[in-house]
N, C-alpha and C positions, 0 to 999 in steps of 0.2 A: 758746336760749342759757341757760347756767347762771348762777346768782347768784355763782359764783366768778369772779374777774377772770381773763381769759385773753388771749392774744395773738391778734389778728385775723389771718386768713390773709394778707391783703394787706400786713400789716406784719411778718410773720415773716421773720427772717433767720438766717443761721448754722445752728446745730444744730437750732433750732426749725423752720426752713424745711425742712431735710433730713428731720427726723422727720415733719413734715406730709406731705411728698412721698411718703415711704415708706408712711405710713398710707393715703393716698389710693390709691396703687398697689396695696397689699395688699387694701383693701376694694373697690376698683373704683368708688368714689364720686367725684363731682366736687368734693365738699367734705369737709373734715376732720370726722369724727364728734365730737360734743360730748364724749363720754367720753374722747377723746384730748386735746381742747383744754384740759380742766381741768388738765392737767399742764404747760401751756406756760410757766408762770412758773418752773418748775423743770426746765430742759432735761435735767439728769441723770436725773430720774425719767421725763420724757417719753420719752427714748431707751430707758430700761429697759422702760417699758410697751409701746412699739411693738415692741421686740425680743421681749418675752415673747409678745405676740400673734402675731407672725410664727412663732415657734418652737413654740408650744403649741396654737394654735387653727387651725381651718380648714385642714387638710392635715397637721397634725402627729401625728395619732392613728393613721392607717392605716385609718380608717373611710371616708375619702373626703369630699370637700367637701360633697356633697349630704346625706349622712347627718349630718354634723356640723351643718350649717345647720338641718336638721329638728330635731335634738336641742336646739340652742340656741333655736330659735323656740318649741318646746314648753315648755321650762323658763321662758323669758321670759314666755310667756302665763300659765303657772301662777302665776308670781310677780307678775303684773301690772306687769311691767317694760317700759318703752317702748323699751329698747334691744334 
């Protein structure tokens, strides 16, 4: 959990709930990733962030999901990023 206040998945409604559902479907995870939740107090930014991720990452480049995941994982490792 981040130190930034966020809307819990169980309490999300409206645009936040829709964005959470889209994020979970896109990532294939059963929970909303923390990097998405930090935008939950600003539904306009949350919607833009989820839309950007859907359009530009993991399938948007033409490299294929596997290659994109490998690149993202490698860069995250080099930067010591837990995401």
